[in-house]
N, C-alpha and C positions, 0 to 999 in steps of 0.2 A: 476954527477957520484959519486963524493966523498960523497955527502949527502946520496945517495942510499946505498952505501957500509957501511956507518956508522949505518944506520937504521938496515941493515941486521946483523951487528955485535951485536947490542944491543938485537935484538930478539933471536939470538943464545945464547947470555949470559944468558938471562932470562930463556930460555928453559932448559939450562944446570943446572941451579939452582933449577929447578922444579917450578918456579913461574908462568911461562906462561902456564904450562900444565893444571892447573885447580885451581880455587880459593876456591873450596869446595870439600867435599867427601860425596857421597850419601851412608848412612848407611842402610843396609837391614837386616831383620830378616832371620834367617836360622834355620828352625825347624828340630828337630830330635826326634827319639824314644830312650828310654833307659830302663834299668831294673836293679834291685838291690835286696838285701836280707833285708827284714824287721826284726827288733828285737822286743822282747816282749814289749808290752805296760805295763804289770805288771810282770816283771821278777821274777821268783822264785829263791830260794837258795837250791840247785845249779841251775844255769840257764839252764843247760842241764840235762835232766832226762829221765827215763823210764816211759812210760804210757801205759795203756791198755784200752779197750773199753768194756763196759757192756751194754747189751740191755735188757730192760724190755718191753715185748710186750704182749698185750692181745692175747688170744688164736686165735681169728679170724684173727688177723693180720698175724700170721704165716701161715695161709692158702693161703695167697697171696704173701708174701714176705719172702725171705730167710734171716734169722737172720745172717748167716755167711757173706752174701753179704753186709749187712748193717754194720757189724763190720769192714769189709774191707774198706768200703767207708768213715768211720770216721777217720780222721787223724789230728794230731797237727803237722803242717809242721816244719820240721827241728828237731823234737824231736825223740826219739828212741822208736818205738812201739814194745811191747812184747805181747805175747798171754796170759800169766798167770797173773791174778790179783795180786797174791802174789809177783810177780817180779816187780810190778809197784809202784812208789810213787805217781803217778797221775793217776786218773781214770776218763774217760769221760763216763758218764752214760746217755743213752737215754731211754725215756719212751714213749710208744705209746699206745694210747687208741683205741677204735673202731669207725668206721664211723656210724653215726646215720642220716638217711635220714628223714628230718623233713617235707618235702613237695615235691610234684611233680605235677605240673598243666600244662594243655595244654593252651598255650597262642595264642590268635587270633590276626592277623594283617590284616587290610583291606586296599586295594589299589584301588583307583578310577582313571579313565581316561575318558576324554570327547572327542568325535570325533567332526568334523566340524559342523555336524548337531545338535550338542548339546546333543547327546545321551550319557548317562553315563554308563560305564562298571565297574563292581566291581569284584575284585578278592580277595580271602581270603587265607591266609597262616597260617600254624599252626606249632608250635614247643612246646616241653616240656621244662619247666624250673624247674630244681630240686634244692632244697636247702638241704645241709647236713652240719654236723659238724664233726670235728675230733680234737683230743687232742694229743699234743706231747710236750715234754719239754726235756731239757738237764741240766745236773749238772756236774760240775767238782770238784773233791775232791783231796786234797793233804794230804797224810797220814791220810785219812779218814775225813778230815775237809773240809767242803764246801768252795770253793774259787770263784766260778762263776756259772752262770746258770740262765735260765729263760724259760718261756713258748715260744714255737715256734708257735704252733696252739692252739687256745683256743675255748672252747664251745661257748663263747660269740661272736665269730667272724665267722658267717656262711660262707661256701663256696657255690658257685653257678655253675651249669652246664646247658648248653643249647644245645638241639639237633639242627640239621639243620631244615630248614623249609620244610613242606610237604603241598600237595594240599588238604588234608582233616584232620579232627580232628582225625579220627580213625588211619590213617597212622602214625601220630606223636605219638599217645598213644601206638600203637603196637610196634613201634621201641623202645620206653623206656622199655615197659614191657618185650619184647623179649630179650633185651640186657642188662637189668639191672645188672645182676651179672657180666658180662664182663666189663661193665662200672665201677662198684664199685671196681673191681679188679684193673683197671687202676688208679682209684682215690687213692687206697692204695699205689700202687707203686710210684705214683708221689708225694704224700704227705710225704711218708717215705723218698724218695730220697731227697726232698727239706729239710726235717728236718735234715738229715745227713749232707748235704752241709752246712746248716746254723750253726749247732753245730761245724763243722770243721772250718768254717771261723772265728767264734767268738773265739773259743779256740786257733786257730792259732794266731789271732791278739793279744790276751791277753798274751799267754805264749809261742808262737812258733817263728819260723823264716821263715815267708812266703815269697815266691818269688813274687816280684812286677814288673809289666810292665806298663810303661806310654808312651803316645805318643805326649806329648806336652811340650817340653822345647826348648830353643832356644840359639843359638850362634849369634853373630853379624858378618856380612861380609860387604864388600864394593862393590859398583857397579858404578865404575867411570872409564870408558875406557881410559880417557885422563890422568889418574894418573899413574905414572910409577910403583907404588906398586900394582896396581889392580890385575894383573894375579898372581903374587907371593902370595899375601894375600889370594885370593880366593882359590888357591891350598892348602895353609896351613889350612884354615878352613875346606875345604873338607876332608883333612886328619884327622882332629879332629873328624868330624862327622862320618867318617868311623870307627874310633877306638871306639867311644862312642857306636855305634850301634853293635859293636862286643862284647861289655861288656855283661856279663850275671850275674844272681844272684850268680853263683858260680865262675865266672872268672872276676877279676878286670880289670880296664882300664890298658892297657900296657904302662907304663911310658916311657920305653925305645924307643918305636916307636914314642913317642911325644917329645923326647928330642930336636930335631932340630926345631920343631915348637915352643916349649917353648922359646928356645934361640932367635929365630927370633922375636917372639912377644915382648920379653924383650928389644930387640934392637930398637924397633920402637919409643918409647918416646924420646930417645936421638937423634934419626935421624930426628924426626919431632918435634922440640922443640920451634919453634917460637910462643911466647905467643899471637901474634897479628894475627895469621893465623887461620882461621876457619877450613881449611883443616887439618892443623897440629893438632888442638884441637881434631878433630874427629879421626884422626889416633891414637892419644894417648888414647882416649876413647876405641876404638876398641881393642887395646892392653890390657888395664887394665881389661875390661869386660871379654874378652875371656880367659885371664889368670885366672881370678877369677873362671870362669865356669870349666876350666880344673882342677884346684886344688880342686874344690868341688867334682868332680867325681873321683878324685884321693884320696878322703877322707882325705884331708889335709886342715882342716878348718882354721888353723892359717895362711896359705898362702893365703887362700881366703880373709881373713880380710885385709891382707897386700895390696892387689890390690883393694879391695872394698873401702879402705880408700883413694885411690888416685883419685877416680872418681869425688867426690864432688869438691875438689879444682881445678880440670881440667875444670869444669864448663859446661860439656855437659851431658845431661841425668843424672843429679845428683841423682835422685831417685833410679837409678839402684845400686848405691853404697850402699844405705840403705838396699835394697832388698838382695843384696849379703851378707851383714853383718848379716842380720837376718838369712839367710840360714846357714851361718857359725856357728852362736851361737846355732841354733837348732841342727846342726850336732854334735857340741861339747857336748851339753847336752845329746844327744842320746848315744854318746860313753861313757859318764860318767855313764849313767844308768846301762849299762851292762859290762863296761870295755872291750868291743869289739870295736876295733878301725878301723873297715872296714865294709862296707855294701855289700861286694862281697866275699863270701866264701862258701865252702861246709861244712855244720854243721858236717857231719860225719868225714871229714878230719880235720877240725879245732879243734874239741874237742878230737879227737884221740891223738893229740899232747900235750894235757893239762895234 
C-alpha cells in the first residue's frame, strides 16, 4: 500500500512539473494570406509625382477602340494622375499600330474509327487558322527624358486565331469571311487592353506604389494535445493569423491588438528553458520564429533580426533564422531606398502629410 502511494505521488509530481505530459512538441505550419504596398523599383526624385497618359494610335485603331477608355485604363499605382500633359512631370505614352492579317487558311483534321468487323469510318473536321501581326509599345518620360519603355507586341511575333471546327470546308471558310470584321474588332480591343495592362504594370513596378497580395507565408504552431501550452499557444497564433489577414496595402498590422500575444510569446523561452528538453527547445523555437514574423509584418526589421539571431543557437530549424535575417535585411534596404518605413499606407494620405 505504501509502495502504491509513493508511485502515485511521484507521477503527480512529474505531471505538475510538465515532464510527464510530453517529451516532445509537434511543430505545424500555419499558412496565411497577406497584402502590402510595394515601393518603386526605380524611385524618382521626388518619389511622389504627377503623371499623365498620351495615346498615339493609327486611325484604324480608333474605329474599334475608345482612346479615352485606354487613357483611363493606364495607371501608375499610387501616383497622382492628371489630365493635362503640361501638369505632369511623368508621361506614359502608348503607341498602337494596325492589325495586318498575313494568312487565313482552312485546316483539315481526319478522324478514323474501326468497328468490330474491321470497317473503317472516316470523319473530317475543318477550321480556319488566321495569322496576324500587331504592333504596340510604351514609353515613360520624366521631364521629357525617356526613363523606361519597350515593345509590347511586335511585328516579328505573329498572333494566331482559330475558329471552332465545322463539318465542311465551306462552313469554316464562310464563318471566317462573314465574321472577319467583327473578329478583327475583338482582336483590337483585346490587344489594346493587354497593352494598357502591361504598360500599367511595368510602370507601376518601376515608379509606383502597387498593391500586392500573396497567399503563401506561414506562421508556426504546435499540435500536441498532451502539452499544457497547446490550447493557449494555438489560440495566440490564430489571433496573429486573423490580424495578418485583416492587414491591407493601406492599413497596417494592428500592433495594439497583438500586444498580449507578443508578451505571451516573449515569456515562453524563460518558461521552457531546459537545455536538455526537446519539447522546451521546440517551444523556444516557436516563440522566436513567430516573434520574427510578427515584427516583419509590423515593418520592424531590427526586431526581426533580434529573434532571428536566437534561432540558430537554440538548435532547432536553424535555417529559419538565416531566412528571417535575409528578410529583415531586404526590408531595411527597401526602406532605405525610398525613406518610407512602412509597406502599409495610402499614398494619397501619406504624401499629403509631407
